[in-house]
MARLOSE-167311 format. One record per residue (C-alpha): x, y, z. Coordinates in steps of 0.2 Angstrom, whole numbers, plus 5000, padded with zeros to 4 digits. Example, Ala and Ser with C-alpha at 12.3 -4.5 7.8 and 13.67 -1.06 7.14 Angstrom:
2
506249785039506849955036
This chain:
116
502752184893502752314876501852334860503452294852503952104857503552014841505252064833506752174836506852264820504852324824505452434837505752614834507252714836506552864844505452754857507252664862507952814865506252894874506352744884508152754889507752924893506452894904507452744912508852864916507452994923506752874935508252774940509052944945507553024955507352824963509352814969509553004970511152994958511053064941512252924935511352764930512552584924512252534906511752364914510252424925509852514907509752344897508952244911507552384911507052364893507152194893505952194909504852334899504952244883505452084885506552094870508552104871509252294871510652224860509452124847508552284843509952394841510852254829509052244820508752424818510652434811510752604820512352564830513552434833513352464851512052554865513652664871513852724853512052764849511952864867513452954864512653014846511153094855511453264863510053204878511453064887513153084895514352944895515552894910516652794905517452644914519152534913518052424906517252464887515852374890515152444905514652634908513652764915512352864907511553024913510353144907511653294900510553424907510753344924512553324925512653504915511153614920511453784912510153914907511253984892511453894876512853784871513753914859513854014875514853874886516553874886517053754872518053614884516353614895515453554880516653444871516853364889514853334891514553244874516253144874516153064891
């Protein structure tokens, strides 16, 4: 259990994003696949902190959904499914490995990587 398990509002947003990034990196390494399901991320967060990720998001008033929170951060890439409540997340640097700045990439690639 984590140190923030008293109340969801006491969980820092940067810690939340850092944990999600860490979970994706570990799960990707373990599975050999870049994409991790949102369900798995929610499960890992709950297991580590003893908190509902949805409750933390609501208490922080930072976003109305995990998907929206991740789409707003440039570290993550989202892959949607027909069910809007289910999606996959990867670290952007894993699925779009580039050694040049984003402004040198074709606009369609930058738009694709951030909108998915």
